[in-house]
N, C-alpha and C positions, 0 to 999 in steps of 0.2 A: 467489659464496658466499651472497649474500642469497637467490638463487633456490633454491639447494640447501637452505638452512635452512628456507625456506618450504615446500618439498616435504616435507622431513623432518617438519615439524610436522603437515602434512596426513595423512601416513601414520600418525603416532602417534595423532592424533585419531580416525581411523577404527578403528584396532585397539583403542583404549581404550573404544569405544562399549559393548561388552558388559559390561566391568568396571564402567563407570559405571552401567549399567542394574541390575547386580547390587547395587551399593551403594545405589541408590535404593529397592530392595526391603528392604534390611537396616537402613538408617539409622533409620527410624521405630521399629523394634523395639528398637534399642540405646538410643535416646532415651527410649522409653516405659519400658523396664526401669529405667533410672536414675531417671526421674521417679517411679516406684512404689517406689523405695527398694530395689530388687532388684539390688544391686551385683554379686552373684555371676553372675546371668544376663547382666547387661550385659557383664561381662568375657568370659564365654564366647562371647557373640555377637560381640564385638569381635575376638576371636582367630579365630573361624571366618570372619568377614568378610575378615580379612587373608589367610588361607590360600586361601579360595575366589577372591578377586579376583586374587591373584597367579597362581594356577594357571590361571584362565580366560584371563587375558591371555597366559600362556605357550602355550596351545593354538595361538594365532595367531602368537605371536612366534617360536617355535622354527623353523618352516619359513621364515618370512619373513627371519629373521636369516641363514639359510643361502642362500636363493634371492633375496636382495635385488637383486643386479645384473640377474638375468633378469626379475624382476617389474617393476622400474623401466624396463627396456628395452622391455617390452610396453606400459607406460603412457605413456612419453615417447618422442618421436622422437629427441631428443638429451638424454642425461642429463648435467646440469651436473656439473662437477668437485666432488668432496667429497660429493655427494648420498648415495652408498651408505654411507660411513662416518658421515655426519651422522645418517642414518636409524637405523643400528644403535646409535649411542651414545645418541640421544634415547630410543629404545625401551628400552634398558637402564636409563636413568634412571627411566623410568616404572615399570618392573618393580620397581626398588628402592623407589620410593615406594609402590607397591601392597602391598608386604610389611608396611607399617605403617598402611595406610589405615583399617582398622577401629579401631586404637588411637587414631588421630587423632579419629575420631568419638566414641569413648568419652571422651577427655579433654575434648572440647568439650561433652559432655553434662553435665558437672559444674559448668560456669561457673567464674568466678574464675580465669581462665587468662591474665591480662594478661602476667605475667612469662614464661610459657611461650610465648605468641605472639611476644613481643619477641625471645626467644632464637632461636626457629625462623626468624623473618623475618631476623634479623641473620645467621644462618648462611647462608641462601639468598642474601642480598645480597652475600656474599663473592664470588659469581660475577663481579660487575662489576670490582672491583679485581684479582682474580686473572686474569681474562681480559685486562685492560689490560696487566698485567705480562708475561704470556706472549707477547702479540703484540708488545710493545715489545722483548722479547728475541729476536724473530725466529722464534718457534715457529710450526709450521703451524697452520692454522685449526682443524683437528680437535682440537687440544690444549685448546681452550677448552671443548669438550663433554666431553673426557676429564676435565678438572678438575671440571666440573659433576657428572659421575658420582661422583667421589670426595666432593664436598661433599654430594651427595644421600645417600650412604652414611653420612657423619658425622651429617647431620641426622636420618636414620632411627634411628641409634643413640641420639641425644639424645632423640628422641621416646619410645623404649622406656624409657630410664632415667628420664625425667621422669614417664612414666605410672606407674611403680612408686611414686613419691612422691605423685602427685596422685590416682590412682584405685586404688592397691593392686594394680597389674598384677603377677601372678606371673611374673617375668622368666625364671626357669629353665624354667617350664612353657611359656612363649611360645617361647623359643629351642628347646626340645626338641620340642614337639608341633606347632609352627607353622613357625618359620623353618627348622629343620633338615630336617623332613620335606618341606616344600614345595620348598625350594631343592634338596634331594637328589633329589627326584623329577624336577624340571626338568632338572638337570644330567645325570642318567642318561638321560632321554628324549632330550636333545640329543645325547649320545654315540651313542645307537642310531640317531638320524636321520642322523648323519654317515655311516653305512654306505652307504645308497643314494646319498647326495650325492657320496661319494668314488668309488663304483663306476660311476656312470652319467655319460654326457655331458650337458652342459647342454641343456635343452629342456623341452617340455611333459611328456614322460614322467617325467623326473626330478622336476619340480615336483610332479606328482600323487602319485608314489610317496613322495616326501619328506613331503608333507602327511599322507598316510595312515599312514605308518610313525611319524611324530612324534606324531600324535594317539593312535594305538593304544598307543604306548610310554608316553606320559604318563598315559593312562587306566590302563594296567596298573601303572605304578610308583606312582601315587597309591593304587590299591587295595592294592598289595603292601605299601606302607609303612603302610597301615592308616588307615581312617576309623572313628571310633566310631559306635555306633548312633545317638547323638544327632546327629552330624554328617551321617550318611547321610540321616536323616529331614529335617534342616534343609535340606540341599542340594536335596531334592525340592521342599520348600515354596518355597524361594527361586527355583528355576528356573521353577516354575510362575508365580510372580508376575512374574519378569523377562520370561518369554515373553509374558505378558499385556500388559506395557507395550510390547513390540515389536509384537504383533498379537494380538488376542483369540483368533483361530482357532488359533494355535500352542499356547495353553494347553489348549484342548480336545483337541488331538492328543496333548499330553503326558499329560494325565489318562487318555486312552483307552489309551495305551501302558502 
């Protein structure tokens, strides 16, 4: 189980790389906007960061959630028990966290967040006693991560509610224009990606087709659900900065395109 958990964390870390790079490009702008007293721009950037980070992670997460057994089989000679389910649950936990990642930065930019941090930390630390109780009850090992997913969802909900009080986050706008659109796009793309996954036999061909279909479906659903002109312009700027952090030549290619 320890081996399975370690592998799951490695997979999650690799998939989170691009989302982390994206946030490194947006974090200074969020902080700068609050420092200049432009709360409206800070909130807008925080919501955009949450939507983009969640969606970017989903581009890699959707095909991997489906093809996890095959991919792990290619990577490892012997896949430890629980590895597949551990990977899927940890990846889902990260996706839930990414949905409020911009809001977290926005709250931190205002300072005076001692009570907020204590509350968030206390919620996350519930994982320890809950895990102990579940295992003492004889529940399977994956139940610990299933409970962690539920606790992450509760923590995410608290962050949004607390952000309304601390920074004036428009909760209805966030739920409508960010959470609903991002989650709706990902769920629809996931359902579309299920078609080749169900129709084809496991192998390289299905992996490639699933990746292509899921990526095209997510790009299409995001466009269909609608990005504002401001968001479209911002995503071009952020992607250029993110590509520069990965490799300077990639930014040149992006600009040329």
